[in-house]
N, C-alpha and C positions, 0 to 999 in steps of 0.2 A: 595290145591296146592302141587306141589310138592316142598320139603323142602329140604335143605342140610345143611349141618355146613362143615365150612372149620376153621380145627384146625391147623393154622401154628404152627410149634413146630422146636426149635434149641436150644440144649441142655437141655429137660426138663424132662430127665430120671427121676427126682425127683417127679414131678407134674404132668406131663400129666396122670398117670392114674386117680388121685383123680380130675383133673378136668373135666375126662368123667365122672366120677361117680358123680360129681354135678349136671349134667343134671337132670331137673325136668322128671318123669316119665312118667306123660302125653305128654310131649313134644317128648321125647323120643321113646313112641311109634309109634307116628305119623309123625317121620323123616323120610326121605326117603334115604339119603347118609348122612353118617359122613366120611370125610375125613382127614385123617391126613398127612399132608405133612412135612417131616420130612427135613429139609433143611440140610442135609450134616452132621447132628453131630457127634460132637467129643466123646461124653457119648454112654449111652446106648438106647437114645430115642428111635431107630427102633427096641430093643430087646423088650421095654416096650410096645409098639405099639402093636406087633407081639401078647405078650402072651397075651393083652387085647382082642384082636382079638378073640384068641383063648379059650376066658370063657367068652364073654360079648354076652348079645342078639342084643347090638346095631350095624345095619345095616355098618359095620365100612370098608372102604378102607383102606390101607396105604402105601404111599408112599415115599421112600427115594433119594433125588437129588443126584447125584452121585458128583455132583461140589455145593458150595453153590453159590445161587443165589442171598441172599438177602432178606430183609424183604420184599421188592415191588416185585421182580422177584418171591419169594416164592408165594406171592399172587398171581400174574399173572397166574402161572399154576394152582393154584387151580381155579381162575374164569374161564380158560377155559376148565377147566375138568367138571365144571358144565354147563356151555354152550355146551359142547358135549354131555352131557347127559339130556340134555332137561328137567332143574331144572327150577321152577319157581322162588325159590327164596334160596340166599344162604347168609348165616350169617357166619360172622370173628370170629372165638374165638381164644386166645391166649392158647397154650398149657401151657404155667407158670401161669394159675391160677389167674392172676392180674386181669382178669375180669370176676364178677359174673357169670356162668353159669344158676344160678337159678333163672335170671331175664331174658333169653332168649326171653323168649313168648313175653314177652314186646316188645322186638324190633321187631319181626315179626308180632306182632299186625296189625298195621298201613300200612303194605304192604298187608296184606290180606283184609285189608277194602277198599283197592285202595286209602287210603290218599295222599301217597307219593311213589315213587321209590327207596327212600333211607332211611334208618332210623339209627343215629347215637345216642348210648348211651351217655350221656354228665354226667360229675363227678361235673359239675359247677351250673347245674340247681338248684340244693337245697342249698342255702346260709349256708357255715360253712362244710356241709357236705365233702368235699375234704381233707380240713385240719384236720378232726375229723377222715377220713379213714385213717390217715398216710403219707397223701401227703406232702412231706418235701416242706419246706416254699421257697426255691429257684427255684421247678420245679412248683409251685402253681402260684408264681408270674412271672414265665417267659411263664408260659400258658396264663395267664391273659394278658397278654402283647402283647403276637404274637397274639391271637385270637382276640381283638380288634384291633389290627393293618390290620389285614387279613379282616376283615369285613368291615372296613373306605374302604379299597383300591376297595374291590371287591363288596362291596354293600349288603353282607349279615349279617343277625343277629343270628350267631349260638352263644351259649353260649360257645362252644368247638370246637375248630379246629385238638382238637390233641387226641382226645379217638380212640384207636383200636378195639372197639365194635361196630361192625355194620354189618348191614344187605341192601341188596339189592334186587331189583326185576333183575332178569338176562338179561332180555330182555332189560332194562337201560343200563348194561354192555355192550351190543352189539351195543350200539348208542355212545359209547368212546373210543378213542383211546388206549386202554388198554397198547399195545405192545410200545406205545411211550412214557410212561411214567416211573419213575425215577425205578430204582431196589432197591434204598435205602428206608431209612426211611420216607424221605421224598413224597412216593408214595401216603401217605395219604392225605396229601394236595393237591396233581396231581391231584386224583379222584375226589377229592369234585371241583376244577376246571371245570374238564371236565363235570362233571355233571349237573353243573352250565350252562357251556357253550351250553350243549346240552336242557337247558331248563327242565330240572329233578326236579323234587320236592323233597324237604331235611327236613326231620322232626328230631324232640330229642325226646329221653325218659331221663328221669334221671335212674343212675344208682350208685351203692353203690362203694364205693372207699376202695381199699384194697392194702396194701404194705406189703409184705412179705420180704421173704431173696432169692428173683429170683435176678438173677443178668440180670442189665442193660445196655444194649449192643448199646446206644444212644449216641454219641458224642454231648452234648447237643449245644455247641458254633456254630460245621458244622451243626447240624439239624438246629438250628434258623435262621444261614446264608443260610442255603438250601432253608427251605419255604419262608422267604423273597423276594429272588431271584425270586421264582416260582410266587408269587401272583404278583410281580413288571412285570415278566418277560410279565405273562398271560394279564395282564391288557394293557400292551404295546403293546401288538398283535392286542387285541381286538380293541385298537385305531387307529392302522394302522402301527406301529412301531414293524420291528421285522419280520425275515422271520420265516415260519414254522406255522404250524397248531397250534390253540388254544385249545387245547385238545379233538376235535369232530373225529369222528370216520372218515375215508376217506368216501368220497361220500354222507355225512351225512349234507355239509354244501353248500352254493351256492345261486345265488340270484335268482334261477330258484326252490328253493324246500323250503328255509329259510326264516321267516319273516323277512323282514328289520327292524333294529331296529331303532325306532323312537328319533329324537336329540329333546327333549324338550327345551335346552339351548338359550334364546332369542340371542344368538352369533354364533348359528350352521346354516347350512345351511336352516333347515325346518326352525328355527326363524325367518331367511332374508324372505322365501318363505310366512309363515303365516303373517308375517308385511305386506308384499304386497297384500295378498289378503284381509286383512282388510280392504284394501282403496277401497274394490269394492263397486258397490249398492248391497244393499239387493236383494237377489233372482238368482244373478249371476249363468248362468251355467257353471259348471268346471267338466272338464275330467281331472283324476288323471290318466296317464300312467304309470304303474309299481306301482300298488297301494300298494302291497303287502297285508297284513293282514286289511289295511286302517285305522290305527289310525292317520296317518297324514291327511286323508281326511277327520276323523270324526269332525277332528279340525277346519278344515276349514267349514265343513258343520257347525257347531255350531255358525260361525261367520254369518249365516243366508243365504248360497247359498246352490244352489241345486249339488251334488257332485255325479258324476259317476266313477268309477273305469275299470281299464281293468288290468290283468295280467295275467300270464302264468298257475299258480295255485291259487286255490280258497285256501285262509287262513281262519282258524277257526274264526268265527264271522264279517268275511267282508262283510255280505250280511246284517248285522244287523247295521252297522256303516255307509253304504253310502245308498245312494238312490237306486242306481244300479251297477252292476257288470257285467261284459264279463267276460268268462274265454277264453284267445287268446293270441298267440305267436305275442308279438310287432315287434320282429324282422323282422317278414315278413309285416309290416305296420298295421295301425290298422285294424280292423276286417269290412269286408263288411256289410254294413250298418249304420255304427257309423252316428249319426248326426254330426249337428255343434254346436261349444261351444263357449262361449264369452270367456273362460280361460282355456287352456289346460296346465297343470303341468307335466314336464318331470323331475324329481326329480330323481338324480343318475341312470340315466338311458339309456343315450346314449353310455356311457363307455362299454355296456354290450352287444351292436350289432356289429355285423360286418360291417354294411353299415349302418352310422349314418345318413348322407346325405338321404339318402331315406326316413327315418324314419321322420327327421326334417321337409323335403317337405311335408309328408303326414300330418302330423300335421298340419303345415302353411292352407295345403287346407281343413282343417277338422275346421276352425275358420270362425265364425260368422262376419260379418262386423264390424270393428273397435276391432276386436277380438285380443288377444296376448298368447304367449309360455311365460311360465316362465320355467326356466331351472338351473339346479345347476350341474356342471362337475367338477372331482376331478382335482387339477393342479399338472401334472406330471413334472414340472418347480418347483414344491415345494423342500425346502433344501435335503430332505428327500432321495425321489428317485433320485434327482439330485448327492447329493451323493455317493451314494450306487451305482449309474451307473460309476460315477469318478474312482471311488475305485476298479470297475471288480466284483463288486459283486449283480449285478441284479439278482433279485428272487422275485418270488411273495410273497404276504402275506396275513394273515387270513382276514385282514381288511382295508381301507385307499385307497391311490392314485395306492398302486401297488396291491390292491385285486386279489387273485386268478382267480375269475371269470371276468374280467374287458379282454376286446378282443383288445379295443382301447384305445390310451393314448393323451390326450391335453394339450398343453399349451395355454395361453390366446391366443397369436397369429395364434396358428393355429384354434382353435375355432371359435375366430373372423372371422377368413378367410372363414372358414366353412358355420357362417353364412351368410355372405354376398352371398356365392354360392348359397345359399338355396331361395335366394328372402327375407330374412327378415333384419330388422335393429334395431338395440339396443335402445331402449327406455330407459335402466336404467340397470347399471352393480353394482354388488357389490362384495367383498371377504370375506370370514371367514379363520380364523386360525386353526391351531390344534387343536384338542378337550380335551385340556388340562383341561378343567373345569369338565370334567365327573367323574374328582378324586372326586369333590366338593360334598361330602357326606352330606352337613350343619352342622351346629353347629359350634362351636372353637374348633377343633382338629387340631393335627399339621397338619396331611394328608390335610385338606381342608382348612387350610390357604396358606399351600404350593401350594396348588394346583390354589388357586385364585390371587395370588401372581404371578405365572406361565402364568396364563390364562391372566392377564394384559397386563405382559411384551411381551406376544406372540401376542395380539394384536395392541400394540403400533408397535412393528415391522411390523405386517401386513399390517397396514394402511402406514407405512415409505416406504417399500418395496414388494408391493403385488403377485409381480411374485416370488419373493424365499421366503417370509413366505407363502404365500398364500396358504390353504389348498384345500381350494374349490371355483371356480368361478361362482356366480350367475348373469342369465342377465334375462331382461324382452324384449321377442324379438314381434315385429309386422312386417307384412307384409308390402315392401317396396310398 
């Protein structure tokens, strides 16, 4: 692999040369590029780097930014440089020597083995080592509190979110919106969120802790506030609240290319649909329209039914999860030669097609006698999109009723009128509230307890006023 090292440096004149000297000779012999990014230092960092370049065998490139880009901005410049130079792996190393260059190969190894797309050095993996290495107590406690909170909200199990010693597959960096991330110290949190949102694998390796005489440029309280806001904002966007991307690169998401997320809660749309399919006689034939990677269909199949799927993209594993799969654009109707089915599931699909009436009629025409169509659609009358429109702030979101891939919007009245126009009648309908319970990660934590309470309140409000608080409407439809 073509390996590069990005050395971010700011006022590191007294430590930079020693940090570069500490790179293991075997590693230094196979590294292709070492890029020193001096972020407009006020001391002689740039001169030290140039002097080192003149006397060292390291394949060194030295850059000094004319203006300070910030900790995150400096990393962005380095990662773009790595992308432009076709590197396979890039390692982030701090010029102040706080992170041990001696163990750099342990960060690169999992990437070379193909075990992960990102590897973080963790000072918390080995009990007691962080404090023994000189980490101040207040930093240790703050690190543990923030990392625990971030894990609970996002659903990861990282021992440390706040280490600046990291290695990345460069192709993974092209799949996240680097330029959309912060230029500040919370960049390290935002890139984790972006990688997680893009489905990248993150591994950790233990690293030693060292605190010397280096000057810390981080405002601890501001940093804590920023990273807390980052994870809450990210989770809100993934739940369908909040304008803007959730850390994925432009063009890397969408119903046509990204596997649709399974919603396993009994109070979700998938939970209601599974409750309905559980009533069916064993051996019922089911077609899952817009089946994504087949995870939902696999649960229906486990109930004893035969399940086929159709979708625009054949996602990994769908062939093994379902009895049959056809790759086709359902916005043009079901593919020619599609058989008749006892049940057709159209979960979260009609809002993605320009002409939902034509597709719904096509589904009706492919039902066996006595068959039914199970449908879920988002509620545009939900308080969130309703409020945004009232405030004149309508925009698309990453998820939810205002998902950026939606081309049609429904209220309960408009959808039920469409159902009638398509020659179908409503045999049963249901409604589910906002997906607040996805924050419940189990156990008795503050986040989980708060999520469960909020979910209960939301369900009560949804039952009392479904057109205002209902997040999705669900229907069991039969031909008239």
